[in-house]
N, C-alpha and C positions, 0 to 999 in steps of 0.2 A: 181665019178659022171659021168653020161652019157653025150654024146654030146648034145642030145636033151634037157636034163634038164638044161644044161648050157646055151643054147640059150634062153630057156624060162625064165630063171632067168634074163638074160641080158635085154630081152624085157620088163619084169616087172619093172626092175629098171629104164629103160628109160622112160616108161610111168609115173612112180612116179615122176621122175625128172621134166618132162614137166608139170605135174599137179601142182607141187609145184611152178614152175615158173609162171604159169598162176595165181595161187592164190596170189603170191607176187605182180604181176602186178596189179591185181584187188585191193588188199589192198592199194597199193601205190596210185592208182587212187582215191580210196575213201578218203584216208588221204589228198591227195592234194585238192580234192573237198571240204572236211570239212574245211581245212585251208583257202581256198578261201572264203567260206561262212562266216567263222568267221571274216576274214579280211573285207569282205563287210559289215557285221553287225557293226563291230567296226568303219568302216569309216562312215557309215550312222549315228551311234550314235554320233560320233564326230561332224559331220556336224550339227545334231540336237542340240547338246549341245552349239555349237558356235552360232547358230541362236537364241536359247533361251537366251543366255548370252547377245547377241546384243539387243534383245527386252527388257531385264531387264535394260540395260543401257539407252535405249531411253525412256522407260516409265516414269521414274521420271522427265525427261526433258520436255517431250511433254504434259503429262497429266495435271499437275498442271496449266500450262499456259492456256490450253483450259478450264479447270474446273473453274478457277478463273474468266476468261472472261465471262463465262456463268453465274456464280453466280452474278457478278456485274450487268450484263444486266438484269437478272431476278429481282434483288432487285430494280434496278432503275425503271423497269416497274411496279413493285408493288407500289413504291412510287408515280409514276405519276398517277396510277389508284386510289390511296387513297389521292391525294393531298388535297382534301377538309378537310380531318381529321387533316392535319398539319396546315391548315390555320384557321380552326374554332376557336381554343383556342385564337389565336392572335386577331381575330375579337371580341371575347368576352371581352378580355382585353381592346381593343380600345373603345368598347361601354361603358364599365364601367368608363373609364377615361373621355369620353365625357359627360356622365351623371354627374360625379363628378364635372366637370368644370361648367356645367349648374347649379348645386346645389350651387356651390360657388358664382357664379354670382347672383343668385336669393336669396342669404342671408341665405341659410341653415347653420346649425351649422358646425363648422370646424370638430367636432368629427364625425359627420355623413359622411362628405366628406372623412375624413381619413379612416374610416372603408371601404368605397367603393374603395378607392385607394389601400388599402392593399389587398382587394379581387382581384383587377385587376392585381396584380403583379404575380399571378399564383404561389405563394409560392416560389418566387425567392430571397427573402431577409428576414432576421430575425428581429423580433420586439417583444416588450413585449406585451403579450396577455392582453386584457382588458376584463371587465365583459360582454361586448356586442359582443365579438368575437364568432363565431359559433364553434361547436364541431369539424367540419372539419378543421377549421383554427387552432385550438389548437392542433389537432392531427398532422397537417403538421409541425407546429412549433416544436413539440416534436421530430418528426422524423428527422427534420433537425438538431436540437441541439444535439441529440443523435447519429447523423451520421449513422442512420440505413439504409438510402437510400437518394437519391437526389430527393426531391419532386418538383424541379423547372421545370415547364412545358416548359418554353422558352428554357432552356438548353437541355432538352430532344429532343425538335424539332430540334434545331440547330445541335445537335450531330448526329441525324439520317440523316439529309439532307447533312451533310458534310462527312459522313462515307467513301464514295468512291470518294471524290474530291481530288484535289491537295493541297499541303501545303499552298498555298496562300489563297485559299478559307477557309481552316480550320482556319487559323490565322484571317482572316476577320470576320468569324463567332464568334470566341472567343472574339475578340475586341468589336464587336457589342453587344454581350451579357453582357460583363463587363460594357460597357457604359450604357446599359439599367438598370442594377442593381444599379449602382452609381446614376443614375437619380432618380430612385425610392427611394433610401435612402435619397437623398437630399429633395425630395418632402415630404417624411414622416417627416423629421425634420422640414420643414417649416410649415406643418400642425399641428404638435405637438406644435410648438411655437404659432400658431394661437389659438389652443385650450387653452393654458395657458395664452393667452392674451399678449404675449411678441413678440418682433421682429416686422417686418414690416407688419404683419397681412396677410390678404387674398391676397393682391396684389402680393407679392413675391410667395406665394403658387400657385396663378393662373398662373404666368409665368412659374414656374417650372413644373406645371401640363401640360402646353402646350408643353414644351420641351420633357417631358416623352412620351406624345402621339406621337410626331414626330418621336421619336426613335422606337416606336412600329411599325410605318409605314415603317421605314427603314428595320426593321426585316422582315416584311411581304414581302417587295420587294425582299430582299435577298433570302428568302425561295422560293418564286415563281420562281426566276431566276434559282436556282439550280434544282428545280423540273422539269423545262422545258428543262434542258440541255440534 
């Protein structure tokens, strides 16, 4: 091999070496950059996952409290707006009791008074149906005896107005309802005794009728107080 050819070969090898070196540096830079980007993506993903996990923990704690408060306030607002619908049946019961009391004083038959008293109870106690009872009364008696539903309007009203109250008001409403039902049952018994011509007659029935009317007035006051709260 000539001297010129040897020098050319050396220069070619040198250039090839420098080119390979530059290629390695470029590759190294690209690899380093790729790993940095992957690390950055991984870090961003990790932070996002942590944030989402934090929100997932907070959501069950904060949302129900806010939602429940909103539901309660919405429902109370609806009740206040429709307060007359809660009071109207109670007023009907009172008017029927007042009419029954007047009939009793004016000498109407105990059977007629008894029928009006039973209608005033708003289906809140059971009694044996008579031939003069309306189809609606008979249907309500059947529904109650078969336990298909609770037809007692007084109970429905008290349950609705005490739904979002404390335990004390719930207990007071329950006690008031039971007192009213017992009073109606006693009044029914006194009037049945008067129909049959036994017992102390219309006098005791009249007193029990007044007691029952007074309890319906207590129920009205209780409902109004809760609706205005």
